[in-house]
C-alpha positions in Angstrom: -9.0 27.9 -3.0 -7.9 29.2 -6.4 -8.3 26.6 -9.1 -5.9 26.4 -12.0 -6.3 24.9 -15.4 -5.9 21.1 -15.3 -3.8 19.8 -18.3 -4.0 16.2 -19.5 -0.4 15.3 -20.2 1.6 12.2 -21.1 3.6 10.8 -18.2 6.8 11.0 -20.3 6.2 14.8 -20.8 6.1 15.5 -17.1 9.9 15.7 -16.9 11.4 17.8 -14.1 8.2 19.9 -13.6 8.0 20.9 -9.9 5.2 19.0 -8.0 3.8 20.8 -5.0 2.3 17.9 -3.0 4.0 14.7 -4.3 6.5 14.6 -1.5 3.8 14.9 1.2 1.8 12.0 -0.3 4.9 9.9 -0.6 5.7 10.5 3.1 2.1 9.7 4.1 2.2 6.5 2.0 5.4 5.3 3.7 4.2 6.3 7.2 0.9 4.5 6.9 2.6 1.4 5.5 5.1 1.3 8.4 2.6 2.1 11.2 -0.1 -0.3 10.0 2.5 -3.1 10.1 4.3 -1.9 13.3 1.3 -1.1 15.4 -1.7 -2.9 13.8 -0.2 -6.2 12.7 0.6 -7.5 16.1 -2.9 -7.2 17.5 -5.9 -9.4 16.8 -9.3 -7.9 17.3 -12.9 -9.1 17.2 -16.0 -7.3 16.2 -19.4 -8.9 15.7 -17.8 -12.3 16.0 -15.3 -11.6 13.2 -11.7 -11.8 14.1 -9.1 -9.8 12.2 -5.8 -8.1 12.4 -6.2 -4.6 13.7 -3.9 -3.3 11.0 -6.6 -4.0 8.4 -8.3 -0.8 9.5 -5.4 1.4 8.4 -3.4 -0.7 5.8 -6.0 -0.1 3.0 -5.3 3.6 3.4 -2.0 2.9 1.8 -3.8 1.6 -1.3 -6.0 4.7 -1.3 -2.9 6.9 -1.4 -1.4 4.6 -3.9 -4.5 5.1 -6.1 -4.2 8.9 -5.7 -0.5 8.9 -6.6 -1.0 6.8 -9.7 -4.1 8.7 -10.8 -2.6 12.2 -10.4 1.2 11.7 -10.9 1.3 8.5 -13.0 2.6 5.0 -12.6 6.4 5.9 -12.6 6.1 8.1 -9.5 3.8 5.6 -7.7 6.3 2.9 -8.4 9.0 5.1 -6.9 6.9 5.4 -3.7 6.4 1.6 -3.6 10.2 1.1 -3.7 10.6 3.7 -1.0 8.1 1.9 1.1 9.8 -1.4 0.4 13.1 0.0 1.6 11.5 1.4 4.7 9.9 -1.9 5.5 13.2 -3.7 5.0 15.0 -1.3 7.4 12.1 -1.7 9.9 12.5 -5.4 9.8 16.3 -5.2 10.3 16.0 -2.7 13.1 13.3 -4.8 14.9 15.6 -7.9 14.6 18.6 -6.0 16.1 16.6 -4.4 18.9 14.9 -7.6 19.9 18.2 -9.5 19.8 20.1 -7.1 22.0 20.4 -8.5 25.6 18.1 -6.7 28.0 19.5 -4.7 30.9 19.4 -6.4 34.2 16.1 -5.7 35.9 14.3 -4.6 32.7 11.1 -6.6 32.7 9.7 -6.0 29.2 11.9 -8.3 27.0 9.1 -10.8 26.5 6.6 -8.1 25.5 9.1 -6.7 23.0 9.6 -10.1 21.5 5.9 -10.6 21.3 5.3 -7.3 19.4 8.4 -6.9 17.3 9.8 -10.4 17.1 8.2 -11.5 13.8 9.6 -14.6 12.2 11.6 -14.4 9.0 8.7 -16.1 7.2 6.2 -13.3 8.1 8.7 -10.6 7.3 9.5 -12.1 3.9 5.8 -12.6 3.2 5.0 -9.0 4.2 7.7 -7.6 1.9 6.8 -9.8 -1.1 3.1 -9.2 -0.7 3.4 -5.5 -0.3 5.8 -5.0 -3.3 3.8 -7.2 -5.7 0.3 -6.0 -4.5 1.1 -2.3 -4.7 2.7 -2.5 -8.1 -0.2 -4.6 -9.4 -2.6 -2.0 -8.0 -0.8 0.9 -9.7 -0.4 -1.0 -13.0 -4.1 -1.9 -13.2 -5.2 1.6 -12.4 -2.9 3.2 -14.9 -4.0 0.9 -17.7 -7.7 1.3 -16.8 -7.2 5.1 -16.9 -6.1 4.8 -20.5 -8.9 2.3 -21.3 -11.6 4.6 -19.9 -10.0 7.8 -21.2 -9.9 9.2 -17.6 -13.6 8.6 -16.9 -15.2 6.5 -14.2 -12.6 6.9 -11.5 -14.5 4.6 -9.1 -14.1 1.7 -11.5 -10.3 2.2 -11.5 -9.9 2.6 -7.8 -12.1 -0.4 -6.9 -10.9 -2.6 -9.8 -7.2 -2.0 -9.1 -7.8 -2.7 -5.4 -9.5 -6.0 -6.2 -6.4 -7.0 -8.2 -3.8 -5.5 -5.9 -5.2 -6.7 -2.6 -5.8 -10.1 -4.3 -2.2 -10.4 -5.2 -1.2 -9.2 -1.7 -3.4 -11.8 0.0 -2.5 -14.6 -2.3 1.1 -14.1 -1.5 1.1 -13.2 2.2 -1.1 -15.8 3.8 0.4 -18.9 2.1 3.9 -17.6 2.4 3.5 -16.7 6.1 1.3 -19.5 7.4 1.2 -22.5 5.0 2.1 -25.6 7.1 1.4 -23.8 10.4 -2.3 -23.4 9.7 -4.6 -25.8 8.0 -5.4 -25.2 4.4 -8.9 -24.3 5.3 -7.7 -21.7 7.8 -5.3 -20.1 5.3 -8.0 -20.0 2.6 -10.7 -18.6 5.0 -8.5 -15.8 6.5 -7.1 -15.0 3.0 -10.5 -14.5 1.4 -12.1 -12.8 4.5 -9.3 -10.2 4.8 -9.3 -9.6 1.0 -13.0 -9.0 1.0 -12.7 -6.6 4.1 -10.0 -4.6 2.4 -11.8 -4.3 -0.9 -15.0 -3.3 1.0 -13.1 -0.7 3.0 -11.6 0.7 -0.2 -15.1 1.0 -1.7 -16.4 2.8 1.4 -13.5 5.3 1.1 -14.2 6.1 -2.6 -15.6 9.6 -1.8 -12.4 10.4 0.1 -10.4 9.2 -3.0 -12.5 11.4 -5.3 -12.0 14.4 -3.1 -8.2 13.9 -2.8 -7.8 13.2 -6.5 -9.9 16.2 -7.7 -8.2 18.5 -5.2 -4.7 17.5 -6.2 -5.4 17.7 -9.9 -6.6 21.3 -9.5 -3.8 22.3 -7.1 -1.1 20.7 -9.3 -2.7 21.7 -12.6 -2.1 18.4 -14.2 -3.7 15.0 -15.0 -1.1 12.4 -16.0 -1.8 9.6 -18.5 0.7 6.7 -18.8 1.1 6.7 -22.6 4.5 5.4 -23.4 5.3 4.5 -19.8 7.8 1.7 -19.1 5.8 -0.5 -16.7 8.7 -2.7 -15.6 8.6 -3.0 -11.8 12.4 -3.1 -11.6 13.0 0.5 -12.0 13.2 3.4 -9.5 14.3 6.3 -11.6 11.6 8.4 -13.4 
């Protein structure tokens, strides 16, 4: 691999500079988001007496990629990916609702299975969308601000610290919105705290992977973006 000079630049100075790998990471971010919700969310698993949604094994990878996007390309581009993911999730929810609602063909025996896997209630869909949007934006915001505060040092403090906040916001929104009134308060609190702790722990375990991805991308792209002067409003999709 041929290394190139890594330049520390302000996010506002990035302009229309071509980025070699941004699109690939954006696609990976959206794909992991959709697949972890589509495939993993519908299954409960149990290991060592601990019950959890199978998607928890893969959903935190989205936060890892979100950290990489913010660290390398800046908050504005990470925010753009969050909005792309939000739109993809919204379309997935709409498509699931349409497909489940269509009358099954005579003799087709799998309608009940389809409803069980893809027939999420409006509460869970809304909770997922709200939690993802707020949690990912909080994650990127904290990481970008901590990068300025630490002057780009101590990457592990930013990745873990931003995940603590981002996953905390995600869990605080999702579980009460999705299950309050259907579960007891104790159940909501227990599952919320347990899943938050598991996601943060998983992020910490993946820290070496984050370091490898960040350092490789910075060398390949030849840049290291700092969010001086960045507009941090979440309600913005253009760069």
